[in-house]
C-alpha positions, 0 to 999 in steps of 0.5 A: 781696155777690151780686145775690141776697143783696141781696134776702134778709132779713138776720138782725137782731143779737140785742139784748144781754141785760141783766145780772142784778140782784145778789142781795140780801146776806142778813143774818147776824143770828140770827132776822132777817126782812128787810122786803118790798121797797118798790115803786119810785116812778114816774119823773117829769119834774117835779123838785119832784114827784120830791122830794116822792115821795122825801120821802113814801117816807122818811116812810112808811118811818120811820113803819113802822119805829116802828110795827113796833118792838114786833114781836119780829122788828123790828130794835129788838127784836133789838138789845135781845135781843142787849144783854139776853143780853150783860148777863146773861152779864156779870152772871153772870161778875161773880157768879162772880168776886166770891167770892175763895176763900181759900187755905191756903199754907205759911209760910216760916221766920223766917231773918234777912236779914243783911249788907245792903249798898247801893252807889250808885257807879258804879251802884246795887247791892244785896247781902244774905244769907238763911242760907247763900244770897247775893243780889246785884242791880245796875243795868246800866250805860247810858252817855250819849254824853258819858260820864255815866250815864243815869237809873236803871233796874231792878235785874237779878239778879247772884247769886240762889239761891232754891231754898235758901230753900224747905224740903224739906217744900214740894214739887210745884206749890206749891214752883214757885209759891213759887219764882216768888213769891220771885223777885218778892218778892226783887226788890221787897226789893232795889229798896226797899233801893236806893230807900231809899239813894238817898232817904237813908232808913233801911233796914229792920231785923229783917227775915226770910225770913217777911216776903217771903211773908206770908199775905194777910189777904184771900185767903191768898195770899203777899204780896210785900215791901211788902204787895202781893198780886198775886192780890187786884190781879188780882181787883180788875182783873178786877172793874173790867173786868166792871163797866165792860163792864156799865155800857157795855151798860146805857148802850147799852140805855138809849140804844136805849130812849130813842131809840125813845121819842123816835121814838114821841113824834114819830109824830103829827108824822111822820104830819102831815108825811106827810099834808101831803106827800101833799096836795102831791103830789096838788095837783101831779098834778091 
C-alpha cells in the first residue's frame, strides 16, 4: 500500500442483506379468509415471564377461535358447510339409486339338460348336453412336489357352445348380454354338479335351459343357476357403500358440532385462566 493510500478513508464493506421473509402459503379452501397476523411478543430475559406470555397468547387465540366460530367465514363454519354439501350429494345419490327399474327380458326355451356326467378321477370333470350343444368342464391338474394333487380349484371350460343355445329371434345387444350371462350360469351349473358329486348329494333332475336364465322376481334381470341375480347384488352393494359414506359424514359432522359445544362451555374457564395469566405477568413486570 502506498504512503497516500494509508491516510485515505477506506470504503466500508456493505452489510449483507437479510433474506426476505418467506411469503405465507395461501389456503386453497374455497372462501377461506386468513386471520390477521398476531403481534409478536416482546423479547424478555425472564424464562418464567416468557412462558406466561406464550400461555397468554395461546389462551387469547383459543378464545378468539371459539368466539368467532359463529362467523360464516370461520374455519368451523367452513368445515360444516363442506360436510353439509357432501351429505346432500350422498343423499341425492341414494335417492337416485334406491329405485331399481324392472327389466323385461326374453325367456329361453325349456330344452332339457341331458347326459350329465361327473368324474372325480384323476381330477373332477363335468359334461352335459343341451339339445345339440355339448358342454364339458374340468379342473386343471396342479401337482404337488410329491406327485399328489393340490386342493381342488375352479373348473375351466373344455367344450362350450353358447351361441347355439340362443334363439335367432334374440339379436343385438340383448343377445350379447344373454351370451355373457349364460357363460356365467353354465359355469355355476357345472360347479354345482361337481360339488354335489364330491359331497355325495343327488344331482338335479328335470333341469332345462330355462333354469339357467330365470327372470328375477325383483328386477326382471336373468338369474344365474342357484337363483343369484347379479344386478340385485350390485344394487345392494352400491347402497351399502352410499349408506356407509352417509353415516361417516354424519358422524364427522356430529363430532365437529360436539367439539365446538364443548369449547363454548369451557369459555368461562378459559377466560378465567387468561385473567389469572395476565395478573401473573403484571405482577412479574411491576
